[in-house]
CHARMM-style PDB file with segment names, atoms N, HN, CA, C and O in Angstrom:
ATOM      1  N   MET     1     111.780 142.356 197.153  1.00  0.00      PROA
ATOM      2  CA  MET     1     111.919 142.056 195.428  1.00  0.00      PROA
ATOM      3  C   MET     1     110.791 142.939 195.047  1.00  0.00      PROA
ATOM      4  O   MET     1     109.741 143.201 195.634  1.00  0.00      PROA
ATOM      5  N   ASP     2     111.354 143.390 193.733  1.00  0.00      PROA
ATOM      6  HN  ASP     2     112.206 143.177 193.255  1.00  0.00      PROA
ATOM      7  CA  ASP     2     110.586 144.463 193.094  1.00  0.00      PROA
ATOM      8  C   ASP     2     109.678 143.692 192.083  1.00  0.00      PROA
ATOM      9  O   ASP     2     108.744 144.372 191.659  1.00  0.00      PROA
ATOM     10  N   SER     3     109.758 142.403 191.606  1.00  0.00      PROA
ATOM     11  HN  SER     3     110.517 141.851 191.951  1.00  0.00      PROA
ATOM     12  CA  SER     3     108.933 142.028 190.658  1.00  0.00      PROA
ATOM     13  C   SER     3     108.844 140.448 190.718  1.00  0.00      PROA
ATOM     14  O   SER     3     109.868 139.793 190.910  1.00  0.00      PROA
ATOM     15  N   SER     4     107.782 139.927 190.575  1.00  0.00      PROA
ATOM     16  HN  SER     4     106.950 140.460 190.420  1.00  0.00      PROA
ATOM     17  CA  SER     4     107.867 138.150 190.634  1.00  0.00      PROA
ATOM     18  C   SER     4     108.067 137.697 189.183  1.00  0.00      PROA
ATOM     19  O   SER     4     107.668 136.558 188.936  1.00  0.00      PROA
ATOM     20  N   LEU     5     108.592 138.366 188.228  1.00  0.00      PROA
ATOM     21  HN  LEU     5     108.915 139.290 188.428  1.00  0.00      PROA
ATOM     22  CA  LEU     5     109.387 137.826 187.343  1.00  0.00      PROA
ATOM     23  C   LEU     5     110.756 137.961 186.888  1.00  0.00      PROA
ATOM     24  O   LEU     5     111.416 138.968 187.148  1.00  0.00      PROA
ATOM     25  N   LEU     6     111.207 136.989 186.220  1.00  0.00      PROA
ATOM     26  HN  LEU     6     110.672 136.172 186.009  1.00  0.00      PROA
ATOM     27  CA  LEU     6     112.992 136.928 186.377  1.00  0.00      PROA
ATOM     28  C   LEU     6     113.318 136.755 185.240  1.00  0.00      PROA
ATOM     29  O   LEU     6     112.716 135.808 184.736  1.00  0.00      PROA
ATOM     30  N   PHE     7     114.213 137.388 184.403  1.00  0.00      PROA
ATOM     31  HN  PHE     7     114.703 138.157 184.813  1.00  0.00      PROA
ATOM     32  CA  PHE     7     114.819 136.771 183.079  1.00  0.00      PROA
ATOM     33  C   PHE     7     116.125 136.360 183.398  1.00  0.00      PROA
ATOM     34  O   PHE     7     116.930 137.114 183.945  1.00  0.00      PROA
ATOM     35  N   ILE     8     116.374 135.193 183.080  1.00  0.00      PROA
ATOM     36  HN  ILE     8     115.720 134.580 182.636  1.00  0.00      PROA
ATOM     37  CA  ILE     8     117.728 134.488 183.087  1.00  0.00      PROA
ATOM     38  C   ILE     8     118.357 133.924 181.946  1.00  0.00      PROA
ATOM     39  O   ILE     8     117.754 133.492 180.964  1.00  0.00      PROA
ATOM     40  N   ARG     9     119.695 133.943 182.120  1.00  0.00      PROA
ATOM     41  HN  ARG     9     120.185 134.293 182.918  1.00  0.00      PROA
ATOM     42  CA  ARG     9     120.246 133.362 180.809  1.00  0.00      PROA
ATOM     43  C   ARG     9     120.252 131.827 181.092  1.00  0.00      PROA
ATOM     44  O   ARG     9     120.383 131.462 182.261  1.00  0.00      PROA
ATOM     45  N   VAL    10     120.133 131.008 180.204  1.00  0.00      PROA
ATOM     46  HN  VAL    10     120.027 131.305 179.255  1.00  0.00      PROA
ATOM     47  CA  VAL    10     120.603 129.632 180.279  1.00  0.00      PROA
ATOM     48  C   VAL    10     121.524 129.085 179.624  1.00  0.00      PROA
ATOM     49  O   VAL    10     121.847 129.885 178.746  1.00  0.00      PROA
ATOM     50  N   ASN    11     122.245 127.993 179.542  1.00  0.00      PROA
ATOM     51  HN  ASN    11     121.982 127.343 180.255  1.00  0.00      PROA
ATOM     52  CA  ASN    11     123.128 127.350 178.832  1.00  0.00      PROA
ATOM     53  C   ASN    11     122.911 126.806 177.851  1.00  0.00      PROA
ATOM     54  O   ASN    11     123.626 126.908 176.854  1.00  0.00      PROA
ATOM     55  N   GLN    12     121.694 125.990 177.939  1.00  0.00      PROA
ATOM     56  HN  GLN    12     121.113 125.907 178.749  1.00  0.00      PROA
ATOM     57  CA  GLN    12     120.950 125.105 177.048  1.00  0.00      PROA
ATOM     58  C   GLN    12     119.482 124.911 177.301  1.00  0.00      PROA
ATOM     59  O   GLN    12     119.124 124.462 178.390  1.00  0.00      PROA
ATOM     60  N   LEU    13     118.505 125.253 176.264  1.00  0.00      PROA
ATOM     61  HN  LEU    13     118.795 125.617 175.379  1.00  0.00      PROA
ATOM     62  CA  LEU    13     117.119 125.139 176.413  1.00  0.00      PROA
ATOM     63  C   LEU    13     116.934 124.091 175.542  1.00  0.00      PROA
ATOM     64  O   LEU    13     117.543 124.027 174.474  1.00  0.00      PROA
ATOM     65  N   ILE    14     115.810 122.919 176.065  1.00  0.00      PROA
ATOM     66  HN  ILE    14     115.315 122.971 176.933  1.00  0.00      PROA
ATOM     67  CA  ILE    14     115.679 121.514 175.500  1.00  0.00      PROA
ATOM     68  C   ILE    14     114.083 121.996 175.680  1.00  0.00      PROA
ATOM     69  O   ILE    14     113.572 122.581 176.635  1.00  0.00      PROA
ATOM     70  N   VAL    15     113.418 121.503 174.306  1.00  0.00      PROA
ATOM     71  HN  VAL    15     113.833 121.029 173.530  1.00  0.00      PROA
ATOM     72  CA  VAL    15     111.854 121.649 174.331  1.00  0.00      PROA
ATOM     73  C   VAL    15     111.577 120.192 174.207  1.00  0.00      PROA
ATOM     74  O   VAL    15     112.069 119.401 173.402  1.00  0.00      PROA
ATOM     75  N   HSD    16     110.704 119.975 175.147  1.00  0.00      PROA
ATOM     76  HN  HSD    16     110.304 120.617 175.801  1.00  0.00      PROA
ATOM     77  CA  HSD    16     110.309 118.644 175.124  1.00  0.00      PROA
ATOM     78  C   HSD    16     108.723 118.616 174.773  1.00  0.00      PROA
ATOM     79  O   HSD    16     107.928 119.398 175.295  1.00  0.00      PROA
ATOM     80  N   VAL    17     108.338 117.576 173.784  1.00  0.00      PROA
ATOM     81  HN  VAL    17     108.983 116.941 173.360  1.00  0.00      PROA
ATOM     82  CA  VAL    17     107.023 117.245 173.411  1.00  0.00      PROA
ATOM     83  C   VAL    17     106.571 116.127 173.911  1.00  0.00      PROA
ATOM     84  O   VAL    17     107.257 115.107 173.857  1.00  0.00      PROA
ATOM     85  N   GLY    18     105.298 116.146 174.498  1.00  0.00      PROA
ATOM     86  HN  GLY    18     104.741 116.975 174.542  1.00  0.00      PROA
ATOM     87  CA  GLY    18     104.860 114.774 174.950  1.00  0.00      PROA
ATOM     88  C   GLY    18     103.638 114.747 175.550  1.00  0.00      PROA
ATOM     89  O   GLY    18     103.053 115.830 175.543  1.00  0.00      PROA
ATOM     90  N   ILE    19     103.010 113.719 176.133  1.00  0.00      PROA
ATOM     91  HN  ILE    19     103.486 112.839 176.139  1.00  0.00      PROA
ATOM     92  CA  ILE    19     101.766 113.547 176.646  1.00  0.00      PROA
ATOM     93  C   ILE    19     101.663 113.939 177.940  1.00  0.00      PROA
ATOM     94  O   ILE    19     102.400 113.421 178.779  1.00  0.00      PROA
ATOM     95  N   ASN    20     100.750 114.893 178.288  1.00  0.00      PROA
ATOM     96  HN  ASN    20     100.151 115.313 177.607  1.00  0.00      PROA
ATOM     97  CA  ASN    20     100.662 115.438 179.921  1.00  0.00      PROA
ATOM     98  C   ASN    20      99.608 114.171 180.898  1.00  0.00      PROA
ATOM     99  O   ASN    20      99.398 113.040 180.458  1.00  0.00      PROA
ATOM    100  N   SER    21      99.252 114.499 181.774  1.00  0.00      PROA
ATOM    101  HN  SER    21      99.423 115.417 182.131  1.00  0.00      PROA
ATOM    102  CA  SER    21      98.687 113.713 182.749  1.00  0.00      PROA
ATOM    103  C   SER    21      97.276 113.433 182.451  1.00  0.00      PROA
ATOM    104  O   SER    21      96.701 112.461 182.940  1.00  0.00      PROA
ATOM    105  N   ARG    22      96.710 114.266 181.659  1.00  0.00      PROA
ATOM    106  HN  ARG    22      97.178 115.055 181.262  1.00  0.00      PROA
ATOM    107  CA  ARG    22      95.264 114.553 180.834  1.00  0.00      PROA
ATOM    108  C   ARG    22      95.233 113.737 179.751  1.00  0.00      PROA
ATOM    109  O   ARG    22      94.125 113.325 179.408  1.00  0.00      PROA
ATOM    110  N   GLY    23      96.198 113.404 179.127  1.00  0.00      PROA
ATOM    111  HN  GLY    23      97.098 113.739 179.406  1.00  0.00      PROA
ATOM    112  CA  GLY    23      96.311 112.315 177.803  1.00  0.00      PROA
ATOM    113  C   GLY    23      96.455 113.437 176.556  1.00  0.00      PROA
ATOM    114  O   GLY    23      96.200 113.122 175.393  1.00  0.00      PROA
ATOM    115  N   LEU    24      96.876 114.720 176.926  1.00  0.00      PROA
ATOM    116  HN  LEU    24      97.083 114.976 177.870  1.00  0.00      PROA
ATOM    117  CA  LEU    24      96.637 115.621 176.024  1.00  0.00      PROA
ATOM    118  C   LEU    24      98.259 116.031 175.663  1.00  0.00      PROA
ATOM    119  O   LEU    24      99.014 116.014 176.636  1.00  0.00      PROA
ATOM    120  N   LYS    25      98.878 116.412 174.287  1.00  0.00      PROA
ATOM    121  HN  LYS    25      98.265 116.425 173.497  1.00  0.00      PROA
ATOM    122  CA  LYS    25      99.671 116.711 173.583  1.00  0.00      PROA
ATOM    123  C   LYS    25     100.333 117.994 174.465  1.00  0.00      PROA
ATOM    124  O   LYS    25      99.537 118.918 174.634  1.00  0.00      PROA
ATOM    125  N   LYS    26     101.455 118.149 174.955  1.00  0.00      PROA
ATOM    126  HN  LYS    26     102.101 117.399 174.817  1.00  0.00      PROA
ATOM    127  CA  LYS    26     102.001 119.320 175.605  1.00  0.00      PROA
ATOM    128  C   LYS    26     103.367 119.775 175.234  1.00  0.00      PROA
ATOM    129  O   LYS    26     104.136 119.019 174.640  1.00  0.00      PROA
ATOM    130  N   VAL    27     103.651 120.841 175.527  1.00  0.00      PROA
ATOM    131  HN  VAL    27     103.027 121.455 176.009  1.00  0.00      PROA
ATOM    132  CA  VAL    27     105.056 121.434 175.161  1.00  0.00      PROA
ATOM    133  C   VAL    27     105.604 121.862 176.627  1.00  0.00      PROA
ATOM    134  O   VAL    27     104.920 122.462 177.456  1.00  0.00      PROA
ATOM    135  N   TRP    28     106.988 121.445 176.816  1.00  0.00      PROA
ATOM    136  HN  TRP    28     107.544 120.957 176.142  1.00  0.00      PROA
ATOM    137  CA  TRP    28     107.245 122.073 178.107  1.00  0.00      PROA
ATOM    138  C   TRP    28     109.357 122.560 177.818  1.00  0.00      PROA
ATOM    139  O   TRP    28     110.143 122.027 177.034  1.00  0.00      PROA
ATOM    140  N   ALA    29     109.527 123.332 178.491  1.00  0.00      PROA
ATOM    141  HN  ALA    29     108.889 123.765 179.128  1.00  0.00      PROA
ATOM    142  CA  ALA    29     111.069 123.646 178.289  1.00  0.00      PROA
ATOM    143  C   ALA    29     111.821 123.245 179.107  1.00  0.00      PROA
ATOM    144  O   ALA    29     111.401 123.473 180.242  1.00  0.00      PROA
ATOM    145  N   GLY    30     112.983 122.621 179.070  1.00  0.00      PROA
ATOM    146  HN  GLY    30     113.324 122.436 178.148  1.00  0.00      PROA
ATOM    147  CA  GLY    30     113.954 122.077 179.942  1.00  0.00      PROA
ATOM    148  C   GLY    30     114.870 122.871 180.089  1.00  0.00      PROA
ATOM    149  O   GLY    30     115.210 123.363 179.013  1.00  0.00      PROA
ATOM    150  N   PHE    31     115.595 123.328 181.196  1.00  0.00      PROA
ATOM    151  HN  PHE    31     115.319 122.928 182.070  1.00  0.00      PROA
ATOM    152  CA  PHE    31     116.909 124.057 181.391  1.00  0.00      PROA
ATOM    153  C   PHE    31     117.603 123.532 182.789  1.00  0.00      PROA
ATOM    154  O   PHE    31     117.083 122.754 183.588  1.00  0.00      PROA
ATOM    155  N   MET    32     118.664 124.031 182.877  1.00  0.00      PROA
ATOM    156  HN  MET    32     119.087 124.663 182.228  1.00  0.00      PROA
ATOM    157  CA  MET    32     119.342 123.913 184.122  1.00  0.00      PROA
ATOM    158  C   MET    32     119.381 125.503 184.667  1.00  0.00      PROA
ATOM    159  O   MET    32     119.325 126.441 183.872  1.00  0.00      PROA
ATOM    160  N   PHE    33     119.449 125.628 185.632  1.00  0.00      PROA
ATOM    161  HN  PHE    33     119.494 124.867 186.278  1.00  0.00      PROA
ATOM    162  CA  PHE    33     119.696 127.120 186.247  1.00  0.00      PROA
ATOM    163  C   PHE    33     120.498 127.063 187.872  1.00  0.00      PROA
ATOM    164  O   PHE    33     119.789 126.621 188.776  1.00  0.00      PROA
ATOM    165  N   CYS    34     121.525 127.372 188.135  1.00  0.00      PROA
ATOM    166  HN  CYS    34     122.101 127.731 187.401  1.00  0.00      PROA
ATOM    167  CA  CYS    34     122.103 127.200 189.259  1.00  0.00      PROA
ATOM    168  C   CYS    34     122.274 125.832 189.785  1.00  0.00      PROA
ATOM    169  O   CYS    34     122.213 125.675 191.004  1.00  0.00      PROA
ATOM    170  N   ALA    35     122.467 124.898 189.065  1.00  0.00      PROA
ATOM    171  HN  ALA    35     122.517 125.026 188.075  1.00  0.00      PROA
ATOM    172  CA  ALA    35     122.926 123.443 189.234  1.00  0.00      PROA
ATOM    173  C   ALA    35     121.398 122.509 189.473  1.00  0.00      PROA
ATOM    174  O   ALA    35     121.216 121.378 189.924  1.00  0.00      PROA
ATOM    175  N   THR    36     120.586 123.398 189.025  1.00  0.00      PROA
ATOM    176  HN  THR    36     120.735 124.317 188.658  1.00  0.00      PROA
ATOM    177  CA  THR    36     118.878 122.806 189.388  1.00  0.00      PROA
ATOM    178  C   THR    36     118.319 122.694 188.127  1.00  0.00      PROA
ATOM    179  O   THR    36     118.263 123.664 187.372  1.00  0.00      PROA
ATOM    180  N   PRO    37     117.712 121.111 187.701  1.00  0.00      PROA
ATOM    181  CA  PRO    37     117.027 121.319 186.597  1.00  0.00      PROA
ATOM    182  C   PRO    37     115.530 121.757 186.580  1.00  0.00      PROA
ATOM    183  O   PRO    37     114.887 121.704 187.628  1.00  0.00      PROA
ATOM    184  N   TYR    38     115.024 122.138 185.556  1.00  0.00      PROA
ATOM    185  HN  TYR    38     115.547 122.182 184.704  1.00  0.00      PROA
ATOM    186  CA  TYR    38     113.759 123.088 185.592  1.00  0.00      PROA
ATOM    187  C   TYR    38     113.019 122.426 184.349  1.00  0.00      PROA
ATOM    188  O   TYR    38     113.789 122.105 183.444  1.00  0.00      PROA
ATOM    189  N   ARG    39     111.666 122.161 184.131  1.00  0.00      PROA
ATOM    190  HN  ARG    39     111.041 122.422 184.865  1.00  0.00      PROA
ATOM    191  CA  ARG    39     110.876 121.687 183.010  1.00  0.00      PROA
ATOM    192  C   ARG    39     109.464 122.430 183.380  1.00  0.00      PROA
ATOM    193  O   ARG    39     108.489 121.876 183.889  1.00  0.00      PROA
ATOM    194  N   PRO    40     109.558 123.629 183.059  1.00  0.00      PROA
ATOM    195  CA  PRO    40     108.083 124.439 183.165  1.00  0.00      PROA
ATOM    196  C   PRO    40     107.357 124.163 181.826  1.00  0.00      PROA
ATOM    197  O   PRO    40     108.002 123.806 180.839  1.00  0.00      PROA
ATOM    198  N   SER    41     106.083 124.319 181.795  1.00  0.00      PROA
ATOM    199  HN  SER    41     105.559 124.608 182.597  1.00  0.00      PROA
ATOM    200  CA  SER    41     105.249 124.331 180.958  1.00  0.00      PROA
ATOM    201  C   SER    41     105.658 125.377 179.781  1.00  0.00      PROA
ATOM    202  O   SER    41     106.013 126.455 180.258  1.00  0.00      PROA
ATOM    203  N   ASP    42     105.686 125.339 178.725  1.00  0.00      PROA
ATOM    204  HN  ASP    42     105.397 124.464 178.337  1.00  0.00      PROA
ATOM    205  CA  ASP    42     105.727 126.488 177.708  1.00  0.00      PROA
ATOM    206  C   ASP    42     104.538 127.397 177.838  1.00  0.00      PROA
ATOM    207  O   ASP    42     103.431 126.871 177.956  1.00  0.00      PROA
ATOM    208  N   THR    43     104.646 128.657 177.830  1.00  0.00      PROA
ATOM    209  HN  THR    43     105.545 129.083 177.735  1.00  0.00      PROA
ATOM    210  CA  THR    43     103.068 129.555 177.692  1.00  0.00      PROA
ATOM    211  C   THR    43     103.470 130.471 176.526  1.00  0.00      PROA
ATOM    212  O   THR    43     102.741 131.447 176.348  1.00  0.00      PROA
ATOM    213  N   ASP    44     104.608 130.291 175.635  1.00  0.00      PROA
ATOM    214  HN  ASP    44     105.200 129.499 175.779  1.00  0.00      PROA
ATOM    215  CA  ASP    44     104.577 130.998 174.534  1.00  0.00      PROA
ATOM    216  C   ASP    44     103.780 130.358 173.308  1.00  0.00      PROA
ATOM    217  O   ASP    44     103.948 129.224 172.859  1.00  0.00      PROA
ATOM    218  N   LEU    45     102.940 131.255 172.892  1.00  0.00      PROA
ATOM    219  HN  LEU    45     102.803 132.176 173.257  1.00  0.00      PROA
ATOM    220  CA  LEU    45     101.916 130.545 171.844  1.00  0.00      PROA
ATOM    221  C   LEU    45     102.726 130.157 170.485  1.00  0.00      PROA
ATOM    222  O   LEU    45     102.540 129.198 169.736  1.00  0.00      PROA
ATOM    223  N   ARG    46     103.612 131.129 170.413  1.00  0.00      PROA
ATOM    224  HN  ARG    46     103.763 131.908 171.022  1.00  0.00      PROA
ATOM    225  CA  ARG    46     104.396 130.822 168.829  1.00  0.00      PROA
ATOM    226  C   ARG    46     105.037 129.494 169.041  1.00  0.00      PROA
ATOM    227  O   ARG    46     104.937 128.574 168.230  1.00  0.00      PROA
ATOM    228  N   ILE    47     105.777 129.421 170.295  1.00  0.00      PROA
ATOM    229  HN  ILE    47     105.858 130.168 170.954  1.00  0.00      PROA
ATOM    230  CA  ILE    47     106.639 128.281 170.363  1.00  0.00      PROA
ATOM    231  C   ILE    47     105.959 126.895 170.499  1.00  0.00      PROA
ATOM    232  O   ILE    47     106.528 125.832 170.254  1.00  0.00      PROA
ATOM    233  N   GLU    48     104.544 127.039 170.959  1.00  0.00      PROA
ATOM    234  HN  GLU    48     104.081 127.903 171.158  1.00  0.00      PROA
ATOM    235  CA  GLU    48     104.042 125.874 171.307  1.00  0.00      PROA
ATOM    236  C   GLU    48     103.340 125.499 169.986  1.00  0.00      PROA
ATOM    237  O   GLU    48     103.293 124.293 169.745  1.00  0.00      PROA
ATOM    238  N   ALA    49     102.781 126.357 169.079  1.00  0.00      PROA
ATOM    239  HN  ALA    49     102.820 127.337 169.275  1.00  0.00      PROA
ATOM    240  CA  ALA    49     102.152 126.123 167.848  1.00  0.00      PROA
ATOM    241  C   ALA    49     103.338 125.373 166.919  1.00  0.00      PROA
ATOM    242  O   ALA    49     103.058 124.483 166.116  1.00  0.00      PROA
ATOM    243  N   HSD    50     104.490 125.787 167.112  1.00  0.00      PROA
ATOM    244  HN  HSD    50     104.718 126.510 167.764  1.00  0.00      PROA
ATOM    245  CA  HSD    50     105.469 125.367 166.565  1.00  0.00      PROA
ATOM    246  C   HSD    50     105.859 123.825 166.556  1.00  0.00      PROA
ATOM    247  O   HSD    50     106.018 123.081 165.588  1.00  0.00      PROA
ATOM    248  N   TYR    51     105.962 123.573 167.862  1.00  0.00      PROA
ATOM    249  HN  TYR    51     105.833 124.178 168.649  1.00  0.00      PROA
ATOM    250  CA  TYR    51     106.418 122.144 168.272  1.00  0.00      PROA
ATOM    251  C   TYR    51     105.189 121.272 168.694  1.00  0.00      PROA
ATOM    252  O   TYR    51     105.540 120.164 169.102  1.00  0.00      PROA
ATOM    253  N   LEU    52     103.774 121.496 168.703  1.00  0.00      PROA
ATOM    254  HN  LEU    52     103.489 122.395 168.372  1.00  0.00      PROA
ATOM    255  CA  LEU    52     102.797 120.838 168.875  1.00  0.00      PROA
ATOM    256  C   LEU    52     102.611 119.889 167.455  1.00  0.00      PROA
ATOM    257  O   LEU    52     102.068 118.784 167.477  1.00  0.00      PROA
ATOM    258  N   VAL    53     103.051 120.396 166.475  1.00  0.00      PROA
ATOM    259  HN  VAL    53     103.492 121.294 166.458  1.00  0.00      PROA
ATOM    260  CA  VAL    53     102.872 119.770 164.952  1.00  0.00      PROA
ATOM    261  C   VAL    53     103.945 118.742 164.814  1.00  0.00      PROA
ATOM    262  O   VAL    53     104.062 118.011 163.830  1.00  0.00      PROA
ATOM    263  N   LYS    54     104.933 118.731 166.150  1.00  0.00      PROA
ATOM    264  HN  LYS    54     104.838 119.325 166.949  1.00  0.00      PROA
ATOM    265  CA  LYS    54     106.059 117.501 165.661  1.00  0.00      PROA
ATOM    266  C   LYS    54     105.834 116.386 166.426  1.00  0.00      PROA
ATOM    267  O   LYS    54     104.934 116.396 167.266  1.00  0.00      PROA
ATOM    268  N   ASP    55     106.602 115.323 166.231  1.00  0.00      PROA
ATOM    269  HN  ASP    55     107.332 115.314 165.549  1.00  0.00      PROA
ATOM    270  CA  ASP    55     106.406 114.329 166.914  1.00  0.00      PROA
ATOM    271  C   ASP    55     106.864 114.459 168.313  1.00  0.00      PROA
ATOM    272  O   ASP    55     107.496 115.462 168.643  1.00  0.00      PROA
ATOM    273  N   MET    56     106.589 113.502 169.178  1.00  0.00      PROA
ATOM    274  HN  MET    56     106.076 112.687 168.910  1.00  0.00      PROA
ATOM    275  CA  MET    56     106.770 113.322 170.811  1.00  0.00      PROA
ATOM    276  C   MET    56     108.138 113.199 170.720  1.00  0.00      PROA
ATOM    277  O   MET    56     108.583 112.357 169.941  1.00  0.00      PROA
ATOM    278  N   GLY    57     109.011 113.991 171.478  1.00  0.00      PROA
ATOM    279  HN  GLY    57     108.649 114.675 172.111  1.00  0.00      PROA
ATOM    280  CA  GLY    57     110.405 113.921 171.464  1.00  0.00      PROA
ATOM    281  C   GLY    57     111.266 115.117 172.416  1.00  0.00      PROA
ATOM    282  O   GLY    57     110.661 115.766 173.270  1.00  0.00      PROA
ATOM    283  N   VAL    58     112.441 115.274 172.205  1.00  0.00      PROA
ATOM    284  HN  VAL    58     112.932 114.748 171.511  1.00  0.00      PROA
ATOM    285  CA  VAL    58     113.206 116.328 172.696  1.00  0.00      PROA
ATOM    286  C   VAL    58     113.956 117.154 171.647  1.00  0.00      PROA
ATOM    287  O   VAL    58     114.662 116.605 170.801  1.00  0.00      PROA
ATOM    288  N   TYR    59     113.777 118.630 171.720  1.00  0.00      PROA
ATOM    289  HN  TYR    59     113.204 119.076 172.407  1.00  0.00      PROA
ATOM    290  CA  TYR    59     114.496 119.362 170.585  1.00  0.00      PROA
ATOM    291  C   TYR    59     115.324 120.453 171.119  1.00  0.00      PROA
ATOM    292  O   TYR    59     114.830 121.469 171.607  1.00  0.00      PROA
ATOM    293  N   PRO    60     116.535 120.248 171.027  1.00  0.00      PROA
ATOM    294  CA  PRO    60     117.510 121.289 171.601  1.00  0.00      PROA
ATOM    295  C   PRO    60     117.416 122.512 170.778  1.00  0.00      PROA
ATOM    296  O   PRO    60     117.570 122.404 169.562  1.00  0.00      PROA
ATOM    297  N   MET    61     117.181 123.665 171.314  1.00  0.00      PROA
ATOM    298  HN  MET    61     117.057 123.752 172.302  1.00  0.00      PROA
ATOM    299  CA  MET    61     117.222 124.967 170.949  1.00  0.00      PROA
ATOM    300  C   MET    61     118.468 125.558 170.602  1.00  0.00      PROA
ATOM    301  O   MET    61     119.092 126.068 171.533  1.00  0.00      PROA
ATOM    302  N   ILE    62     118.987 125.602 169.415  1.00  0.00      PROA
ATOM    303  HN  ILE    62     118.480 125.188 168.659  1.00  0.00      PROA
ATOM    304  CA  ILE    62     120.073 126.185 168.954  1.00  0.00      PROA
ATOM    305  C   ILE    62     120.298 127.717 168.952  1.00  0.00      PROA
ATOM    306  O   ILE    62     119.848 128.336 167.988  1.00  0.00      PROA
ATOM    307  N   SER    63     120.830 128.274 169.755  1.00  0.00      PROA
ATOM    308  HN  SER    63     121.195 127.771 170.539  1.00  0.00      PROA
ATOM    309  CA  SER    63     121.265 129.563 169.677  1.00  0.00      PROA
ATOM    310  C   SER    63     122.714 129.917 170.457  1.00  0.00      PROA
ATOM    311  O   SER    63     123.296 129.110 171.181  1.00  0.00      PROA
ATOM    312  N   ALA    64     123.115 131.086 170.209  1.00  0.00      PROA
ATOM    313  HN  ALA    64     122.643 131.741 169.621  1.00  0.00      PROA
ATOM    314  CA  ALA    64     124.256 131.477 171.050  1.00  0.00      PROA
ATOM    315  C   ALA    64     123.988 132.079 172.455  1.00  0.00      PROA
ATOM    316  O   ALA    64     124.769 131.911 173.391  1.00  0.00      PROA
ATOM    317  N   GLU    65     122.803 132.812 172.549  1.00  0.00      PROA
ATOM    318  HN  GLU    65     122.168 132.949 171.788  1.00  0.00      PROA
ATOM    319  CA  GLU    65     122.616 132.967 173.676  1.00  0.00      PROA
ATOM    320  C   GLU    65     120.781 133.063 173.973  1.00  0.00      PROA
ATOM    321  O   GLU    65     119.907 133.751 173.446  1.00  0.00      PROA
ATOM    322  N   THR    66     120.750 131.993 175.094  1.00  0.00      PROA
ATOM    323  HN  THR    66     121.460 131.434 175.522  1.00  0.00      PROA
ATOM    324  CA  THR    66     119.220 131.894 175.301  1.00  0.00      PROA
ATOM    325  C   THR    66     118.853 132.234 176.772  1.00  0.00      PROA
ATOM    326  O   THR    66     119.295 131.841 177.852  1.00  0.00      PROA
ATOM    327  N   TYR    67     117.875 133.115 176.411  1.00  0.00      PROA
ATOM    328  HN  TYR    67     117.516 133.434 175.534  1.00  0.00      PROA
ATOM    329  CA  TYR    67     117.075 133.738 177.808  1.00  0.00      PROA
ATOM    330  C   TYR    67     115.889 133.300 178.030  1.00  0.00      PROA
ATOM    331  O   TYR    67     115.198 133.049 177.043  1.00  0.00      PROA
ATOM    332  N   VAL    68     115.257 133.063 179.555  1.00  0.00      PROA
ATOM    333  HN  VAL    68     115.818 133.267 180.357  1.00  0.00      PROA
ATOM    334  CA  VAL    68     113.958 132.630 179.508  1.00  0.00      PROA
ATOM    335  C   VAL    68     113.269 133.725 180.707  1.00  0.00      PROA
ATOM    336  O   VAL    68     113.934 134.224 181.615  1.00  0.00      PROA
ATOM    337  N   THR    69     112.124 133.911 180.533  1.00  0.00      PROA
ATOM    338  HN  THR    69     111.583 133.506 179.796  1.00  0.00      PROA
ATOM    339  CA  THR    69     111.455 134.721 181.583  1.00  0.00      PROA
ATOM    340  C   THR    69     110.705 133.659 182.458  1.00  0.00      PROA
ATOM    341  O   THR    69     109.962 132.776 182.032  1.00  0.00      PROA
ATOM    342  N   VAL    70     111.036 133.908 183.749  1.00  0.00      PROA
ATOM    343  HN  VAL    70     111.640 134.626 184.096  1.00  0.00      PROA
ATOM    344  CA  VAL    70     110.163 132.732 184.717  1.00  0.00      PROA
ATOM    345  C   VAL    70     109.120 133.819 185.591  1.00  0.00      PROA
ATOM    346  O   VAL    70     109.517 134.912 185.995  1.00  0.00      PROA
ATOM    347  N   GLY    71     108.145 133.460 185.736  1.00  0.00      PROA
ATOM    348  HN  GLY    71     107.822 132.572 185.408  1.00  0.00      PROA
ATOM    349  CA  GLY    71     107.307 133.928 186.717  1.00  0.00      PROA
ATOM    350  C   GLY    71     107.103 133.268 188.131  1.00  0.00      PROA
ATOM    351  O   GLY    71     106.743 132.096 188.241  1.00  0.00      PROA
ATOM    352  N   ILE    72     107.337 134.035 189.134  1.00  0.00      PROA
ATOM    353  HN  ILE    72     107.630 134.987 189.044  1.00  0.00      PROA
ATOM    354  CA  ILE    72     107.177 133.178 190.392  1.00  0.00      PROA
ATOM    355  C   ILE    72     105.807 133.278 191.055  1.00  0.00      PROA
ATOM    356  OT1 ILE    72     105.566 132.631 192.075  1.00  0.00      PROA
TER     357      ILE     72
END
């Protein structure tokens, strides 16, 4: 393997805003890849700032093509 970063295409990306185990508001990304569900923490500061001001809930990302970078 040349890199620990993967750039993958996902069919549908869902942004989850909720409370983490410390009781703080948090943003996660939800998607399926190879028939496996994933829900990693968001690390994009612009996305986090945009969604932290919203109510807790689930927000679908509307886009013709959605890609995510995953660090292993």
